[in-house]
MIPA-670832 format. One line per 5 residues: their letters; for each residue x, z, y of C-alpha. Coordinates in steps of 0.02 Angstrom, whole numbers, always signed. Each point is the difference from the previous one (the first is absolute). Layout:
N
A = X:Z:Y; ...
This chain:
187
MRTTL = -3155:+1930:+10588; -77:+75:+142; -7:-170:+102; -88:-86:-147; -130:+148:+1
RLAVL = -23:-8:+184; -4:-181:-6; -152:+18:-146; -98:+124:+111; +15:-110:+166
ALALA = -58:-149:-102; -153:+100:-71; -25:+57:+185; -1:-169:+58; -104:-86:-144
APAVR = -171:-64:+23; -139:+141:+66; -98:-47:-175; +164:+53:-104; +45:+157:+116
ADTKI = -176:+71:-27; +44:+11:-178; +170:+62:+17; +10:+173:-14; +179:+79:+15
GYVDL = +56:+191:-47; +173:+83:+3; +71:+139:-83; +154:+119:+39; +84:+0:-162
QRAIR = +142:+115:+79; -148:+141:+43; -66:-33:-172; +139:+36:-95; +30:+165:+94
EVDEG = -166:+61:-28; -39:-40:-167; +38:+141:-136; +107:-118:-89; +91:-46:+150
RAATA = +20:+190:+62; +58:+42:-156; +137:-143:-15; +62:+38:+197; +22:+180:-79
VLKKD = +117:-80:-119; +75:-99:+122; +54:+169:+132; +60:+86:-157; +123:-145:-31
FDEKQ = +32:-31:+175; +35:+195:+16; +121:-24:-136; +97:-132:+87; -12:+88:+171
RQLDG = +87:+141:-93; +153:-116:-66; +0:-86:+164; +5:+179:+90; +154:+62:-119
RRAEF = +96:-149:+32; -24:-3:+174; +56:+189:+6; +163:-43:-89; +40:-126:+115
EKAKA = -33:+101:+168; +116:+129:-81; +133:-119:-34; -13:-70:+172; -11:+178:+76
DFDKQ = +157:+32:-97; +98:-165:+54; -51:+34:+179; +69:+180:-15; +160:-57:-70
SALMN = +48:-180:+76; +88:+71:+128; +148:+77:-117; +5:-154:-102; +128:-143:+10
DQARR = -79:-163:+28; +20:-67:-175; -100:+159:-66; -137:-18:+142; -32:-191:-33
QKGAE = -13:+31:-177; -104:+155:+15; -102:-111:+129; -21:-143:-126; -49:+119:-121
LEKKA = -127:+74:+116; -67:-192:+36; -14:-31:-174; -111:+164:-34; -115:-48:+153
MDLQQ = -1:-185:-71; -48:+76:-168; -138:+118:+74; -77:-161:+86; +7:-88:-166
LFVQL = -97:+159:-85; -127:+5:+149; -33:-202:-38; -6:+22:-182; -122:+149:+5
QKDLS = -117:-84:+135; +2:-155:-120; -39:+95:-161; -148:+96:+93; -74:-167:+63
TREQE = +19:-83:-182; -72:+170:-76; -163:-7:+131; -25:-163:-35; -2:+32:-190
VTRGI = -107:+146:+36; -140:-108:+105; +6:-173:-91; -128:+72:-132; -112:+87:+134
VEKMT = +11:-168:+103; -46:-102:-156; -150:+113:-38; -45:+2:+194; -14:-197:-11
VLVRE = -132:-6:-135; -103:+122:+95; +10:-90:+134; -57:-162:-76; -149:+92:-79
IAEGD = -49:+80:+176; +24:-175:+81; -118:-82:-106; -115:+136:-16; -44:-3:+195
GFTMV = +16:-195:+5; +180:+4:+79; +68:-167:+27; +185:+71:+37; +72:+166:+16
LERSD = +180:+10:+102; +134:+158:-26; -9:+76:+179; +185:+9:+18; +29:-164:-56
AGIVY = -119:-94:+80; +47:+83:+181; -169:+69:+24; +2:+80:+164; -183:+24:+7
AQQSL = -143:-10:-109; -186:+73:-11; +11:+158:-111; -151:-70:-117; +135:-142:-52
DLTNE = +122:+141:-58; -27:+10:-193; +149:+121:-9; -131:+164:-20; -89:-96:-138
LVRKY = +170:-41:-97; +73:+181:-11; -185:+71:-51; +1:-156:-145; +177:+30:-45
NARHP = -4:+182:-4; -172:-8:-114; +99:-136:-135; +151:+67:+10; +2:+186:-9
ASGAK = +150:+98:+59; +72:+17:-169; +60:-188:-13; +125:+46:+135; +110:+103:-95
KAAAP = +8:-152:-132; +49:-118:+148; +122:+123:+69; +85:+34:-166; +112:-135:-46
APSGK = +119:+46:+150; +152:+105:-46; +21:+152:+82; +176:-56:+60; +76:+182:-87
KK = +67:-90:-161; +178:+2:+50
C-alpha cells in the first residue's frame, strides 16, 4: 500500500507542468488527530483503564510464578532427581502459560484499540474529504502511511481536522463509542 501511494505521488510530481500546477496535495497525521480530539481522549482513557486491568492481572500471575521459582530454587538442592525434574517441568509450564497470557492480553488490547478507534477514523475520513474538497486539494495523504519525512506546514490539515471533528462530534459521543466493550470483570 505504501509503495502504491509513493508511486502515485511520484507520478504526480513527474507529470506535465500544467497538470502539476493544478495539483494540490495535503496531509494529515491521523494518530495525532485521534490523540487530540475529545472523543479520542475519552477513548484513550477507556483503553488505559482496560490496559491497567490487564496489567494487574499479568502482574499477579508474574508474582505467583516468581514465588514458585524462588521456592524451587531454594528446595531444588534437597530434592531427588525425579522430583527436581517434575517441579522443573511444572515451573516451565507456568512460564509458558505466563508468556501465553501476555501474548493474549496484548492481542486483546490491540483488538480493543482497533474497535474503539475505528469509528473515530471513519468520521475523520468524512471530514478530511470535506476539508480537501473545500480547500481544493487534489489528494490528502496520511503522514505515516505515505512516509512523509518533510512537508510544508501549510499542507498539514491535522489541526483543521481536530477543530472540525470536535465541533461536529462532541466528547459525549466518546462514551457511546467506548461503551460496547466488556469491562473484563464478569468472571
